[in-house]
Every structure is written in structure tokens, then in C-alpha cells.
N, CA, C and O of each residue as an XYZ file, in Angstrom:
544
protein
N       0.850     -1.182      0.000
C       0.000      0.000      0.000
C       0.889      1.237      0.000
O       1.884      1.321      0.720
N       0.493      2.185     -0.829
C       1.199      3.460     -0.890
C       0.169      4.582     -0.779
O      -1.028      4.366     -0.965
N       0.652      5.770     -0.478
C      -0.212      6.950     -0.416
C       0.364      8.013     -1.325
O       1.567      8.274     -1.308
N      -0.496      8.623     -2.116
C      -0.100      9.739     -2.978
C      -0.964     10.946     -2.647
O      -2.175     10.830     -2.454
N      -0.331     12.087     -2.584
C      -1.057     13.345     -2.398
C      -1.295     13.926     -3.780
O      -0.358     14.097     -4.560
N      -2.554     14.231     -4.080
C      -2.917     14.725     -5.405
C      -3.734     16.000     -5.307
O      -4.417     16.250     -4.313
N      -3.650     16.795     -6.354
C      -4.454     18.001     -6.485
C      -5.305     17.838     -7.739
O      -4.773     17.719     -8.843
N      -6.632     17.833     -7.569
C      -7.572     17.705     -8.689
C      -8.140     19.076     -9.030
O      -8.513     19.840     -8.140
N      -8.205     19.384    -10.320
C      -8.860     20.608    -10.803
C      -9.962     20.154    -11.753
O      -9.690     19.696    -12.863
N     -11.212     20.287    -11.302
C     -12.372     19.805    -12.052
C     -12.907     20.883    -12.991
O     -13.033     22.040    -12.589
N     -13.223     20.524    -14.229
C     -13.898     21.476    -15.118
C     -15.356     21.646    -14.677
O     -15.889     20.831    -13.924
N     -15.977     22.701    -15.153
C     -17.356     23.025    -14.773
C     -18.312     21.854    -14.945
O     -19.189     21.644    -14.107
N     -18.157     21.100    -16.006
C     -19.122     20.052    -16.342
C     -19.027     18.821    -15.441
O     -19.897     17.953    -15.514
N     -18.015     18.721    -14.608
C     -17.797     17.480    -13.862
C     -17.927     17.602    -12.350
O     -17.672     16.624    -11.648
N     -18.307     18.750    -11.822
C     -18.293     18.931    -10.370
C     -19.394     18.181     -9.640
O     -19.298     17.988     -8.428
N     -20.432     17.756    -10.335
C     -21.540     17.087     -9.658
C     -21.513     15.570     -9.807
O     -22.452     14.898     -9.381
N     -20.473     15.025    -10.393
C     -20.377     13.577    -10.572
C     -19.732     12.938     -9.339
O     -18.860     13.541     -8.714
N     -20.157     11.719     -8.986
C     -19.624     11.037     -7.788
C     -18.265     10.372     -8.035
O     -18.120      9.163     -7.855
N     -17.299     11.146     -8.437
C     -15.994     10.609     -8.814
C     -15.273      9.983     -7.616
O     -14.712      8.894     -7.739
N     -15.280     10.650     -6.472
C     -14.596     10.121     -5.295
C     -15.262      8.816     -4.847
O     -14.573      7.875     -4.454
N     -16.566      8.755     -4.902
C     -17.302      7.532     -4.576
C     -16.782      6.362     -5.412
O     -16.532      5.281     -4.878
N     -16.620      6.572     -6.706
C     -16.147      5.506     -7.586
C     -14.695      5.122     -7.302
O     -14.324      3.959     -7.460
N     -13.877      6.079     -6.888
C     -12.500      5.740     -6.517
C     -12.483      4.774     -5.333
O     -11.675      3.846     -5.284
N     -13.385      5.005     -4.383
C     -13.467      4.135     -3.212
C     -14.075      2.788     -3.582
O     -13.508      1.739     -3.276
N     -15.220      2.820     -4.236
C     -15.983      1.593     -4.519
C     -15.354      0.734     -5.617
O     -15.178     -0.471     -5.438
N     -15.021      1.340     -6.731
C     -14.574      0.572     -7.898
C     -13.071      0.281     -7.921
O     -12.635     -0.686     -8.545
N     -12.281      1.115     -7.243
C     -10.831      0.956     -7.295
C     -10.232      0.597     -5.933
O      -9.013      0.486     -5.800
N     -11.087      0.415     -4.922
C     -10.670     -0.012     -3.590
C      -9.608      0.914     -2.997
O      -8.615      0.455     -2.433
N      -9.830      2.226     -3.133
C      -8.880      3.205     -2.633
C      -9.415      3.864     -1.358
O     -10.624      3.987     -1.163
N      -8.500      4.277     -0.514
C      -8.838      5.039      0.686
C      -8.559      6.499      0.353
O      -7.462      6.844     -0.086
N      -9.549      7.346      0.562
C      -9.440      8.756      0.197
C      -9.501      9.610      1.459
O     -10.396      9.444      2.287
N      -8.558     10.511      1.597
C      -8.564     11.493      2.680
C      -8.541     12.873      2.023
O      -7.524     13.285      1.464
N      -9.667     13.582      2.096
C      -9.773     14.908      1.465
C      -9.316     15.964      2.465
O      -9.883     16.099      3.549
N      -8.291     16.702      2.087
C      -7.786     17.771      2.934
C      -8.553     19.073      2.723
O      -8.844     19.796      3.676
N      -8.873     19.359      1.471
C      -9.531     20.621      1.163
C     -10.247     20.454     -0.159
O      -9.742     19.800     -1.071
N     -11.436     21.053     -0.261
C     -12.187     21.031     -1.517
C     -12.953     22.333     -1.651
O     -13.362     22.936     -0.658
N     -13.143     22.759     -2.892
C     -13.839     24.020     -3.135
C     -14.445     24.016     -4.523
O     -13.854     23.501     -5.472
N     -15.622     24.592     -4.629
C     -16.237     24.865     -5.923
C     -16.322     26.385     -6.022
O     -16.910     27.033     -5.156
N     -15.739     26.953     -7.072
C     -15.703     28.405     -7.223
C     -17.041     28.938     -7.729
O     -17.928     28.167     -8.096
N     -17.174     30.250     -7.745
C     -18.370     30.892     -8.286
C     -18.554     30.551     -9.764
O     -19.677     30.543    -10.269
N     -17.461     30.271    -10.449
C     -17.517     29.892    -11.867
C     -17.792     28.410    -12.052
O     -17.775     27.911    -13.177
N     -18.046     27.695    -10.949
C     -18.375     26.262    -10.964
C     -17.206     25.369    -11.367
O     -17.406     24.298    -11.940
N     -15.998     25.808    -11.069
C     -14.835     24.942    -11.228
C     -14.544     24.354     -9.851
O     -14.801     24.998     -8.834
N     -14.010     23.139     -9.814
C     -13.748     22.495     -8.535
C     -12.278     22.256     -8.304
O     -11.520     22.007     -9.241
N     -11.875     22.333     -7.034
C     -10.503     22.052     -6.629
C     -10.553     21.106     -5.441
O     -11.413     21.245     -4.572
N      -9.638     20.149     -5.397
C      -9.603     19.217     -4.280
C      -8.170     18.754     -4.049
O      -7.453     18.401     -4.986
N      -7.770     18.764     -2.785
C      -6.479     18.222     -2.391
C      -6.771     16.991     -1.543
O      -7.519     17.066     -0.569
N      -6.177     15.851     -1.917
C      -6.488     14.618     -1.225
C      -5.317     13.663     -1.204
O      -4.429     13.717     -2.055
N      -5.334     12.784     -0.210
C      -4.434     11.640     -0.186
C      -5.204     10.457     -0.742
O      -6.371     10.253     -0.406
N      -4.557      9.687     -1.585
C      -5.142      8.475     -2.146
C      -4.234      7.325     -1.713
O      -3.042      7.315     -2.018
N      -4.815      6.356     -0.998
C      -4.046      5.223     -0.495
C      -4.589      3.937     -1.090
O      -5.801      3.730     -1.155
N      -3.683      3.078     -1.522
C      -4.077      1.784     -2.077
C      -2.900      1.140     -2.775
O      -1.768      1.612     -2.679
N      -3.177      0.066     -3.474
C      -2.142     -0.583     -4.266
C      -1.789      0.324     -5.442
O      -2.660      0.996     -5.995
N      -0.529      0.344     -5.818
C      -0.066      1.253     -6.872
C      -0.874      1.100     -8.168
O      -1.233      2.094     -8.799
N      -1.149     -0.123     -8.551
C      -1.915     -0.364     -9.777
C      -3.343      0.196     -9.667
O      -3.874      0.743    -10.633
N      -3.947      0.058     -8.503
C      -5.303      0.591     -8.295
C      -5.312      2.115     -8.356
O      -6.230      2.721     -8.908
N      -4.285      2.720     -7.786
C      -4.186      4.183     -7.834
C      -4.044      4.644     -9.277
O      -4.708      5.591     -9.698
N      -3.181      3.979    -10.033
C      -2.982      4.352    -11.437
C      -4.275      4.225    -12.237
O      -4.612      5.111    -13.023
N      -4.998      3.124    -12.037
C      -6.273      2.940    -12.750
C      -7.294      3.991    -12.309
O      -8.060      4.495    -13.131
N      -7.307      4.324    -11.013
C      -8.215      5.351    -10.507
C      -7.897      6.725    -11.068
O      -8.800      7.488    -11.412
N      -6.612      7.039    -11.158
C      -6.195      8.320    -11.725
C      -6.608      8.417    -13.192
O      -7.075      9.466    -13.637
N      -6.442      7.340    -13.936
C      -6.868      7.342    -15.344
C      -8.385      7.509    -15.461
O      -8.862      8.199    -16.361
N      -9.140      6.887    -14.563
C     -10.597      7.057    -14.521
C     -10.953      8.535    -14.325
O     -11.829      9.059    -15.014
N     -10.285      9.195    -13.399
C     -10.559     10.611    -13.110
C     -10.165     11.489    -14.297
O     -10.901     12.405    -14.663
N      -9.021     11.216    -14.890
C      -8.569     12.003    -16.051
C      -9.549     11.912    -17.218
O      -9.671     12.858    -17.997
N     -10.244     10.790    -17.346
C     -11.214     10.610    -18.439
C     -12.351     11.635    -18.356
O     -13.039     11.867    -19.350
N     -12.555     12.242    -17.200
C     -13.578     13.275    -17.032
C     -13.033     14.674    -17.315
O     -13.739     15.666    -17.131
N     -11.785     14.753    -17.758
C     -11.183     16.055    -18.039
C     -10.638     16.742    -16.798
O     -10.384     17.946    -16.808
N     -10.459     15.975    -15.728
C      -9.923     16.523    -14.484
C      -8.405     16.589    -14.605
O      -7.758     15.595    -14.934
N      -7.845     17.761    -14.340
C      -6.391     17.923    -14.326
C      -5.881     17.438    -12.975
O      -6.434     17.798    -11.935
N      -4.839     16.629    -12.984
C      -4.299     16.055    -11.754
C      -2.829     16.400    -11.653
O      -2.044     16.127    -12.560
N      -2.468     17.010    -10.524
C      -1.066     17.287    -10.243
C      -0.637     16.383     -9.100
O      -1.349     16.283     -8.100
N       0.512     15.722     -9.223
C       0.947     14.790     -8.192
C       1.567     15.450     -6.974
O       2.052     14.758     -6.078
N       1.561     16.754     -6.925
C       2.077     17.441     -5.751
C       1.046     18.438     -5.281
O       0.043     18.677     -5.953
N       1.291     19.001     -4.154
C       0.332     19.857     -3.484
C       0.289     21.240     -4.125
O       1.096     22.103     -3.781
N      -0.636     21.460     -5.048
C      -0.747     22.751     -5.710
C      -1.806     23.637     -5.067
O      -2.032     24.752     -5.538
N      -2.453     23.180     -4.020
C      -3.475     23.990     -3.361
C      -2.881     25.203     -2.672
O      -3.411     26.307     -2.793
N      -1.800     25.010     -1.959
C      -1.101     26.109     -1.284
C       0.194     26.354     -2.033
O       0.948     25.429     -2.338
N       0.433     27.624     -2.319
C       1.679     28.010     -2.988
C       2.435     28.988     -2.103
O       1.836     29.863     -1.478
N       3.732     28.837     -2.052
C       4.597     29.778     -1.358
C       5.378     30.532     -2.413
O       6.115     29.928     -3.193
N       5.225     31.842     -2.444
C       5.881     32.679     -3.446
C       7.123     33.290     -2.803
O       7.049     34.288     -2.086
N       8.236     32.677     -3.075
C       9.487     33.048     -2.410
C       9.847     34.518     -2.612
O      10.390     35.147     -1.703
N       9.554     35.076     -3.785
C       9.883     36.480     -4.058
C       9.141     37.443     -3.139
O       9.629     38.539     -2.866
N       7.968     37.043     -2.662
C       7.195     37.898     -1.744
C       7.609     37.728     -0.289
O       7.318     38.582      0.547
N       8.281     36.638      0.010
C       8.629     36.315      1.391
C       9.776     37.210      1.878
O      10.806     37.341      1.216
N       9.572     37.816      3.042
C      10.626     38.635      3.650
C      11.385     37.845      4.718
O      12.297     38.369      5.357
N      11.001     36.587      4.904
C      11.632     35.692      5.870
C      11.490     36.211      7.291
O      12.404     36.111      8.109
N      10.302     36.773      7.562
C      10.015     37.279      8.905
C       9.763     36.137      9.892
O       9.813     36.351     11.103
N       9.498     34.947      9.399
C       9.255     33.704     10.143
C       7.923     33.689     10.901
O       7.703     32.795     11.719
N       7.057     34.623     10.661
C       5.756     34.633     11.334
C       4.960     33.362     11.039
O       4.230     32.879     11.905
N       5.087     32.827      9.854
C       4.322     31.646      9.434
C       4.741     30.373     10.157
O       3.924     29.474     10.357
N       5.986     30.294     10.543
C       6.545     29.047     11.061
C       5.831     28.557     12.318
O       5.564     27.363     12.450
N       5.529     29.445     13.219
C       4.852     29.053     14.462
C       3.429     28.565     14.213
O       2.853     27.883     15.060
N       2.864     28.903     13.077
C       1.479     28.552     12.767
C       1.358     27.346     11.842
O       0.246     26.948     11.496
N       2.481     26.758     11.435
C       2.480     25.625     10.510
C       2.598     24.326     11.312
O       3.670     24.022     11.836
N       1.502     23.553     11.415
C       1.518     22.364     12.281
C       2.351     21.206     11.765
O       2.679     20.303     12.535
N       2.704     21.201     10.486
C       3.450     20.074      9.922
C       4.898     20.407      9.590
O       5.631     19.564      9.073
N       5.308     21.632      9.885
C       6.662     22.081      9.584
C       6.924     22.150      8.078
O       8.067     22.029      7.638
N       5.861     22.345      7.290
C       6.034     22.537      5.850
C       6.773     23.850      5.588
O       7.584     23.939      4.666
N       6.492     24.855      6.394
C       7.247     26.113      6.373
C       8.234     26.041      7.535
O       7.837     25.876      8.689
N       9.502     26.165      7.228
C      10.517     25.972      8.254
C      11.809     26.697      7.883
O      11.947     27.233      6.783
N      12.742     26.699      8.817
C      14.074     27.266      8.613
C      15.051     26.100      8.453
O      15.196     25.281      9.361
N      15.715     26.026      7.309
C      16.724     24.978      7.083
C      18.072     25.354      7.685
O      18.776     24.516      8.247
N      18.409     26.618      7.555
C      19.731     27.078      7.962
C      19.575     28.223      8.957
O      19.148     29.316      8.585
N      19.914     27.982     10.197
C      19.766     28.993     11.255
C      20.701     30.196     11.042
O      20.472     31.259     11.619
N      21.732     30.042     10.237
C      22.626     31.173      9.976
C      21.952     32.209      9.077
O      22.062     33.412      9.314
N      21.261     31.738      8.055
C      20.607     32.670      7.127
C      19.191     33.034      7.577
O      18.681     34.099      7.231
N      18.555     32.141      8.353
C      17.180     32.335      8.843
C      16.196     32.554      7.695
O      15.255     33.338      7.822
N      16.409     31.876      6.599
C      15.519     31.962      5.446
C      14.446     30.884      5.542
O      14.736     29.724      5.834
N      13.215     31.283      5.293
C      12.083     30.367      5.311
C      12.145     29.472      4.074
O      12.488     29.927      2.983
N      11.814     28.212      4.257
C      11.745     27.225      3.180
C      10.378     26.558      3.242
O       9.814     26.384      4.322
N       9.847     26.186      2.080
C       8.552     25.506      2.016
C       8.745     24.121      1.424
O       9.259     23.982      0.314
N       8.332     23.088      2.165
C       8.370     21.712      1.688
C       6.936     21.298      1.394
O       6.173     20.940      2.291
N       6.596     21.358      0.123
C       5.236     21.141     -0.349
C       4.634     19.817      0.112
O       3.450     19.762      0.446
N       5.425     18.761      0.135
C       4.931     17.433      0.480
C       4.434     17.348      1.914
O       3.625     16.474      2.228
N       4.893     18.224      2.787
C       4.477     18.201      4.189
C       3.192     18.995      4.440
O       2.575     18.853      5.496
N       2.797     19.809      3.503
C       1.636     20.687      3.677
C       0.335     19.885      3.662
O       0.126     19.042      2.790
N      -0.540     20.156      4.639
C      -1.844     19.487      4.719
C      -2.997     20.459      4.462
O      -4.140     20.170      4.815
N      -2.705     21.596      3.857
C      -3.749     22.545      3.461
C      -4.518     23.135      4.637
O      -5.704     23.433      4.494
N      -3.889     23.314      5.786
C      -4.606     23.900      6.927
C      -4.894     25.374      6.698
O      -5.807     25.930      7.309
N      -4.133     26.005      5.834
C      -4.262     27.419      5.434
C      -3.908     28.419      6.537
O      -4.196     29.609      6.402
N      -3.291     27.955      7.620
C      -2.859     28.885      8.659
C      -1.886     29.920      8.118
O      -1.888     31.068      8.562
N      -1.066     29.529      7.176
C      -0.049     30.428      6.631
C      -0.681     31.623      5.917
O      -0.113     32.715      5.930
N      -1.836     31.434      5.299
C      -2.474     32.525      4.553
C      -2.817     33.692      5.452
O      -2.532     34.844      5.124
N      -3.425     33.398      6.578
C      -3.850     34.482      7.469
C      -2.707     35.022      8.321
O      -2.832     36.094      8.913
N      -1.594     34.295      8.390
C      -0.482     34.726      9.229
C       0.698     35.306      8.468
O       1.695     35.686      9.082
N       0.609     35.384      7.150
C       1.679     35.988      6.365
C       1.304     37.432      6.034
O       0.391     37.664      5.241
N       1.990     38.393      6.624
C       1.642     39.795      6.374
C       2.023     40.287      4.979
O       1.652     41.397      4.597
N       2.761     39.475      4.209
C       3.252     39.905      2.904
C       2.614     39.157      1.735
O       2.963     39.405      0.581
N       1.683     38.247      2.020
C       0.993     37.516      0.962
C       1.875     36.524      0.229
O       1.635     36.225     -0.941
N       2.891     36.013      0.904
C       3.778     35.032      0.258
C       3.100     33.667      0.116
O       3.487     32.867     -0.736
N       2.110     33.406      0.933
C       1.368     32.146      0.872
C       0.010     32.418      0.242
O      -0.729     33.293      0.693
N      -0.311     31.668     -0.798
C      -1.592     31.830     -1.483
C      -2.222     30.448     -1.664
O      -1.567     29.424     -1.471
N      -3.489     30.440     -2.033
C      -4.190     29.161     -2.188
C      -5.284     29.246     -3.223
O      -5.854     30.312     -3.458
N      -5.575     28.119     -3.841
C      -6.727     28.005     -4.736
C      -8.014     28.015     -3.928
O      -9.103     28.135     -4.489
N      -7.892     27.889     -2.625
C      -9.049     27.823     -1.756
C      -9.240     29.149     -1.078
O     -10.173     29.311     -0.292
């Protein structure tokens, strides 16, 4: 069993289909949804962990892609824009998974490790410079 973190971007025509249901039922996958949103324009976004056998995950991903859903294998829900970051470190105390952290105490520069992010969005409200943004 493996787990993959995926970011789904649903087109307008597919937001009302039971796609996650079919991933669980037909592909025997365990789904953990971290964040989901349908915009005013009726586009959908979802960040989720998919756990199962590698072959089942691959078949499930192909099933989802057949609906025109764009799938990114990394966490695209939260973005850290390094050029906007002043490295004030305000975000670090509010990041429960240490996705935002200091690698080198000499430089005190903030680093973002996308794979550790669970979409809690604490960084958005705690960054005074807008370095953290989200599709949500």
C-alpha cells in the first residue's frame, strides 16, 4: 500500500459527478480529502491523499482524467511565493506540519516543503506579505 497526495482541478461540467465515490468503490482506494472548493464559476478544486495498491491508484487516476480533471501529483493547493517572502518567520509558528521551516539557522531563510503541507491554510492568514496563497 502506498499513499499519494494529489491536487484535482475539475472542469465546470464534472463537479456534480460522484468521482470520489467511484474511486473508493470501484478501485478499492482510501481517500482522505484535505480541502475542496467549488468556485463561483463552478470549477472544482480538491487536495487529497489516495491510499491503495499502486496499480489501483494508477487505474483510478486514469478514470478521473477521463472526465477532463487535471491532476497534479504534488500539493498545488497552497503556494509559497518566495519572491514575496521577507523571511520574517511569522508563518513558522502557525504551521503544524513544519512545511514552512528554517533549514539554515545562519541565514534564517524560510523554506517551504510542499509534500508536508496538509492545506490547513494557517499560513495565509499569518503571512503579512501575501507570500502564501491558495486556490481555496
